[in-house]
C-alpha positions, 0 to 999 in steps of 0.5 A: 188080129183077124182070125184067119191071119197067120202069125209067126212067133219069134224068140227075141234075146239080147244082152241086158243094157245093150244100149249102154254097154253093147254086147259086153254083158252078153259075154257073161250071159246076162240076157234080156228076153222078149217075144215077137209076132209077125202078121203074114196078112198085114206084114206088120211086126210087134214086140212084147216084153216084160220090163222093170219100169224103173230099171233093174237096180231100182227093182232089186234094191230100195232107196233109203231116204232120211225122211222115211223110216221104211226103204222106198221101193220102185219095183213095179213091172209090166208087159209092154206091147208095141208095134215093130221089131228092132231086128238089128238090136236082137240079131246083132248080139243076140237071137231072133228066131222063129219058134212057132206059127199061130192063127190070129184067133190064138193071138187074140186069146193070148193078148187077152191073157197078157192083159189079165196077167198084167193086172195080177203081176205088178212087181218085178222080182230079180231073184230065184231063191233055192235050197241048193243048186242040185236037181229037184232042190226046194225053190223058196221064191220064183223070180218074176222077170223078163224070162219068166214072162216069156216062159209063161207066154209060151206055156199059154200058147201051148195051152191054146194048141200051139206046136213049137219047133224043136230048138234050144232055148236058154235063159238067164237066171240069178239064184240065191241059195239059202236055208228055209226063209224066215218071215219077218213081216210087211212094211207096217209091222216092221217100220210102222209106229208099233214096228220092230225098231231093231229089225228095221235098223238091221234091214236098212243097214243091210240095204245101205251098201247097195246104193249107187256108188260115187267113186271106185273107193266107195264101190270097193268099200260097199262091196266088202260090206256086202261080202261080209254080210252075205258070205261071211255072216250068211245073211240076206234080207229079201223083199218079195211081194210086199213082204220081208223075209230073212234068208240064212244063206248057204254056199254057193250063195249067189249064182248066175246060170244060162241054161236051157228050158225046153219049149212047151209041148202042145196041149192036145185038149185045145185046137188052134182054130 
C-alpha cells in the first residue's frame, strides 16, 4: 500500500462451515475469525485469515492407513490473503465491524510480519490444553487456529502503534483439561523400526473411533468408545508440533467457550507514520 493511504481494519466473524450448514453452528458459538482491510485511497477490500489447509477434521485427527505404521496427519495451516470481502458471508450470521484505522505504512509492516509468521507456524492446532477452567490455571498447550492468528495480528498492529476502538470481541476456544502432560516421543521413536510397539498400538487404537462415520450406528458406536476412553478412563493422546503427548484427563474434560478477549492497547513506543 502507499504509505499515506488510510486503511480500515475490520473484524470478521461467521459460523464455521457456513457454506454447508448455514448459521447452525453459530448457535453453538462455533465461529471462524478473520481480518479485513479496506483502502480508502483505492476503495479495494482485502481479507486475511488463517486456514486449516485440509479441513478441520483432518487437522484435529489423523488418518489410519493399513500400509502405514504411523498415523497420517494433514494438519498444515496457512494465512490466506486475497482481494475482496464477502460482506454477505460475514454480515448475515456473524460480524463485520470496524476496529481500527491504520496508515498504508503500518499495513506494509504487518504484511511483512504475516509472511514471517507464515514461515514459522506451519501447522493447525485445534485444542487448547489447560490444567483447569479456573482463572490463572496452567496452560499446557496453546491452540494455533484462526482466532489465535487474529489475536496475533491485532497484537502486532498494536506494537506498530495502532489504537483500537473500545468494542467487545469474543472468540471460540475448544479446551481439553488434563493433569501434567507426559511426553511420549515423535513418529520415529514411537512408530519407527526401533519404536515402542505397545505405545504405537495404543495411539492407533485411540484415534480409530475418530474416523469419519458411514452410518448412524457407526457414529454411535464410535462415540461410546471415545466416551469410554476420554471420560471413563481419562486418556487422551495429543499430537502437537510433530510430537505425541499423553494427557491424563480431568473434569470437565472438554469445553467449548465463547469469551471476550479485549482488543490490545496501543504501544506508545511506536508511532504510526
